[in-house]
N, C-alpha and C positions, 0 to 999 in steps of 0.2 A: 498066555492071555495077559497076564496081570505087568509082561518084559513091553508090549505092544501100547498098551494104557498109557503106561508110563514115555514110551518115546513120543505117543500123536500127545499129550500132556505136557512133556520138553519144548516139542518142537511151536505148540502153541506160544508158550512163553516165549521162547525166542523171536518167535515173530513181534510178540507184543513187544519183546525188548525193542528191536528193533526199530519200531517204531514211534516208540517214545522217544529214543535217542535219534533218533532223526527229525522228530520235532523239535526237542530241544535245540540241537544244533540251528534248526531254521529258527531258531527265535532267537539265539545266541547272533547269528548271521545280521539276523535285520535289525538289531541293538546296536550292532557296530555300526551299521550305513546309518543307521537314524544319528548315532552319536554324529559319527562322522561328517553327513550333511550338518547337523548343526553346527562344528570345528569350522567348516568350508562356509556356512554361510556368516557367522561370527566375525571372520576374514574379510569379508565382502564390507567396502567405505558404506555400503549402504543399509548395511543389515538390521534386522532386529536389534542386535547386540548393541550397535552403535547407536541405532533409535534410543535407545532403553539408560545408555552410560548418555546421553544429549539429552534425554528429560529428565536425567538425575541432575545435572551439573548446572543445569537450567534450574532448577527445580530446589538446588541447597544456596544457590544465589536470589530466590526470592522471598521475602520476608514473611513469616509463617500468615500473620494476619492478611497476607495476599493471595493465599491459596486458593480463595474463594474463586477470585476469577477466573481458575484456568477447569475449576470443575465445572461439569457438564451437568445441567441439570434437567428432570423430570418436567412436565409440562404438565399441568390437570386439563389442558383443554375446555377452559372456561372463560377465556380471556376471547372477549368479541363474541361470545356463543360460537365458536367456529366449529363443525364438527371436525374431527379427525380419527385418530388409528397411533396404537402404540408400533414401532420397527423393532427389529428380533434384537437389538439394543435394548429393549425396555421404557425409550423415550419416546416419549410422544409427540408426534409429527401432526402437526394441522392439516388439512387438506384443504387450500386457499384456492379458490380460483379466481380468475380475476376481477369479475367483481366485486370478492370481499375485498381484494387487496386494494383495490381504488380506495372504494370505501373508507376503509382503513386510514390510508393514506391522507386523506381528504381532512378527515377528523380527526388525525396528528396537525396538519396542517393549519387546521381552523383553530383549533384549541391552544398550538402553541405552548404547551404544558413545561412548566421550568417544574423541575426535580430539584428537589434541597433547598428550596428556596428559603424556606421557613427555618432553615440551621444552621445556612451562610450569607443570608442579608441581600437586598437587590444588588444588582451589580453595579459600581462603581465608576466613576464615568477613564477613573486612571487603572482599573482593573483589567487584564489582558483575555481580549477572547478570542478562544484556538473552534478553529473551524477544521474538524477531520472528515474527509471525501472516503466513504463505505461502501464497497460492493460487498460480498460475500466472503472474503477469508476470512472467517473468527479467529483461526489460532490467530492468526497475528496480530490481532487487533484484541486480543486476550493479551497481550504483552505489550501491548502499546500502553493498554491501559493502567497496566500495573507497571509499567515506568512511570506515565503520570503521574499515580498515585502516592509515588518515592520522592514529585519535586517540591523541595521548597514554594511554600506562598500558592502552592496548587488552591488551597482553598478558597483563592478571591477571585479566582477564574470561573470566566463561563465554558462549558463542553458544549461546544454546536454539533451533534453528530448528522453528519447532511450525507442521505442514501439515494443509490439507483437501484436497490434490490432489498424488498421484504421479506423478511424472515424473523419468526416468532421469537427462534434463539439468539439472533442476536440483539433483538429489540429488549428481552429479558435479561440477557446481561449487559447491556447501556443502562438499564432503569436500576440494575444493583449495583451501579457506581456512586459510592458514600462519601467522597472526598470531596465534592464542590459542585457547584450548580450544573445541570446539564437540559438540555433544551435537544429535542430531535425533529427533525424538517427533513421531507421525502419529493426528492426530484419527480414530480407526475410526468413525467414523460419518456419514461425508460421502455427499453426493450421487454422487461417484465410485464409491462402494464399495456402495450404494445406491441405482441408478437407477430402480430400477421398485416401488421398497418402500417405506415409512417406516422413516428419515427424510428420504428423499428423495420424487418424485414416485410414488403408489399409484394407478395408473389406474381405480380404488376411490374413490380421493380426491374432495369436493367442488371442482368448479371455483369459479374465487377468488369470480366477481361474482354467483353464484348465490344466488338466495332462500332461506330458512332452509326457510319452507313448500315448496318444491319439491325441493328438500336433502331432504328426510325424507318426499319421496316415490318421491325416488330411492333412497333406504336407502343414499346414498352413505357412506363409510368413518366421515366427521368431522361428519355433518348437524347435531347436537345441539352443534358448539360453532364457531360464528364469533365473528370477532373485536367488539370492540366497535361497528366501523363496517357491519357487518355482512358483512366479507368472510372467505373460507377462508386457510387458509395457505399457502404458496408456502415452496419448499422451500430453494429461492433466496436467500430471506433469512434463512430461520429461521438456515440453519447458520451463521455467522458469529455470533450470539449463543452458540450452543450451544456452537463452535468456543470462544471466548474464556472462558465458563465451566471448560469441559474442561481449557485449557492450564493456568489459572489454581492448578484444583487438583491439576492433575499435576504441578507444577513443586514447589508449596510441601508439600503431600505425597504424591507418589507416588515421584519421582526419586529414586534413590538419593544421586546427587551433590550434589541441592540442599533434601531433605525434610529436614536438619536447618538448615540455612543462614538465619542471621538479622538478614544485610545486604540492601541495596537488591536488587528487581527493580525491573527497567525495561521496558516493554514499546513493544515500536516496531511497524511492521508494511510490508510490501514495498518502499510505495511512500516510503517517509524517506531522511531524507538525513542527517548531523551532520554538526555541529562540531566541528573538530578538539579543541575544549576539553571535549566535553560533560558528559565524566568527571571532570576537574578540578574547572568549575562544579558537579556533582551532588553528588560529594562536598562540596565548600563548603557548599550548601547543606543537606547534612545534617550537617553542623557548626555550623551556623549555626542551625537545627531546633530542636539541644538544649539552645542557649545561651539560644535570645530568641522563639521559639514553639514549647514542649512542646506545643500545639495542631494543630499542622502535622502532618499524618498521609500526603500526598499531595506530591509534589514534581512540577512539571511542564516538561517544556523545548522546549514545542512554544509557539508562537503563530499560530495563525490570519493567513490574510495579510489579510483582510476589516478584520479590526481593527486594521490601522494605515495601511492603503490598497488597497479592494479594486479601485474604479474608475482606472486607469493615464489616460487619455484624458478631457481635462479638459470635451471639449463631450459626453461621455458623460453625466457627472457634472453638468453645468448641467441637461440635457435629464430625466437622471434625478430633480432635487431641483423638481422642477415644481407635484408636487402628489403626495397620496399615493400616490393608486392609480398615476400614473404611476412613479413609484418601484419601486412591488412589481412591476410588469410588470418596467423595465428591469433591477432587480435579479435579475430570473430568468431573462431574456433573457442579458445584457450575462455573458460571462465574463469571470474575474479576467484584466486584459494584463499581469499577473504584472511589474510594470512596479520592481517592489522600492525602491521610495523610501523605505528605511527608515533608511537613512544621512546625516547624523548623528544622528538622533531617538532615536532606538531605542540606537544602539552609543554616542553620545555619554558615556553613565552606564552602560557595563558592570556595575556595581556594584548597580546596583538590580535588587533580586526584589518582588513584590507578595505581599503576604498578603488572602489571598479566601477566601470559600468557595469550595467547588469547584464548578462549573459544567459538565454536560458537556460541551456546545454548545464551550467554551471551551476549555478543559484536559485532553483524552484524548486530546491527541496526545504521545507521550514524557511519560509518566505512568510516575511509579515509588512502589514503597510498599514496604514491610516486611513482613515476618511478624506483626508484631504488630496493622496494621492488617489486612491480611488474616485474623485471625481473631476479629475483628469482624463482618467482612463478611460470612465463611463463616456465623454463625450465623444470622444474615439470607438464607439460600438461599433461603428461598421466598416472601419478599417479591423477589429476581432472578428464580427461576423460572417464578413465576404472576402476573409484572405483564405486563400484558397488550401490550407493545412487543419489536419486533422487535431494536430497537437496545442492546446490551448498556450502550451508556455513560448513556442514559436509565434504565434498569434500576439503574443503581450506583445513580445520582443517587436516585430511588426508594426505593433502601435506606436513603439518606443521610438523607432527609427523611421516612423513615414510620420507622423502623429503628433507626439507630444511636443510641445513648446520648449520643456525640460525633461530631456532624455531621462530612462531611468538606469539610478544611479544605487549602486549595495556598498554595503559596509558589511562585509563577511568573515566571521568568526573563525581565525584561523586552527581554532581546536575545536572540532565538531561538535555541537550538543543537539543535533538529530541525524539520526544513520537510519542506513535502509536495509531494511533486516528481510522482505520479501524475496524469495529466491525465482521469481516469475514476475512477468507484469504484461504489459498490452503487446510488447512487442518481442517477449521471447515466452516459451514455455516448455518446458522440461517435466520428466516424469514424477521428480521429487518435489513438486511447488509447493506441497506443504512441509517443507524439512522446516525444522529449528536451530539445524547446526549453528547459520549466521548470529540466529538470540546469544548463544554461549557466547561466544565471540563477542559479540557487541559488551554484554555483561563484561566480559574479562577485562574489554579495554576500560571499561567505565571504573570497574575496580580500582584499576592497575593506575588510572589519572588520575584516582580520589583528593589528593594532596594538590594537584593543580585546578584543582574547580574552586571558583564563587571568588575571582580577580576581583581585586579591590578599587582597580580603574581601569581604562585602556590603551592602549599603545598603538595612535593609528599608522599604518602603510599605506602605500599606494603603488596598486600594479601600474605595471609600463604600460606606456599611452600608445595605442595599437598606430602605425602612421595609415593606415587606408583601414576604414571599416567596411567591410566588402557586406553587400545587403546579400540575401543567403533565398534562396529561389524557397518557395515553399514544397512540403513534400507531397500537396495533393489532400486526395480525401474528402472532399470539402469542397465542389465544382457545383452538387445541385442546389438549384434555389430554395431549394423547400428548407433547406437544412438554412439557407441567410435566413429566412423569411422567420422561422422558429427562432433563431439567436436572436433577432432584432425585437421580435416578440417579447421575447423574457427581461431586455432592457427595462430599467428604471429610473429615471434622471430625476 
């Protein structure tokens, strides 16, 4: 009996040991699998590992005092007395309805509050007014603000943030700017405030791709007005042009602080990034125009990447150059590698600026002009508002070619002082629209170019004269007469 008992006990212990060992083996296997998964994840260019490295690289080049513009802050919910709740990250999210948003927008636009005016004094006539068009990409906006904060002479400027999307977190960020004067303006006819009626998407509007005869049978709102390609309007595309025209009219003719300002107005967007000497260069260009290029009426600080190095991978470039057909295909499919091989070619002659007819696709980034130029442009409002193209820059090109007595001529900085850091835009969407990889590379370019900044003088060069400047057909998207009417209604002469 004793022997049988010991045998049973031994068998029970053996079974227990087996399960313990099996459990340990399973734990080890899971552990190894998890580790291997993280290794593979780290090898992915868009992985969390690379994300952390990118964030660390960016942070290392941002002065500690400016880290505050990168920090998201919880909101107490007391602003404007709106009800709200906390999300799963612990940040306050206001539950804004359309009426609340419209009321807040009207309040901002009526009050025209200028933040920090008590610190930096009133706007001077020779000060730069910087107008920034904003939608909802707060990550890029944070870095634009950081770049502006590091610019020499920024304390004398006025930042005008022009919104077409109302967001409390964005408002909080902008109102935390403490290095210059700031004002916010809000486009009042946005899709956000008109989600189910014009200028948003009215349910009774014609579908984009419906044929005109079918639209007439349906009796949809805008059946009579397809664009030149036979398509009907899409609000998400028309808004940008409306917003651009509204903000320029508002800055030059409505805002108390700027309606008598005759100095330069610089136009940026939320996904731009500026060099620290951009104000210095802009003023130098303005002075040079008065002395040596009186017909220059637009100054341009930005240069698109493709103008100097679009393809970073030489193999891809070779493949793209085999045939024109393949070039077109590859150019559409391969995204910019952002290798930024702009040094020393562009910055070895930091004094160089080019005089050229203004071309919308090349000179629309970081462009500046004054009231004299605006007064000529606004006379051609009908050409802008009725031109069948949903792009504001193409519409401005149309004005230059068909209406202005003196066409638009640009003085362009060969070494760019404004960079585009956004991975996505109206025309292109990707999975990583919030990527900050480009920001890090722009920071490195500017660090490498630091000794080339702040030129003492400018050297003028002239673009080759084109034998034939062919008038371009518009891109469409702007055939609806309601858009024409709204745009003209925002025009103030």
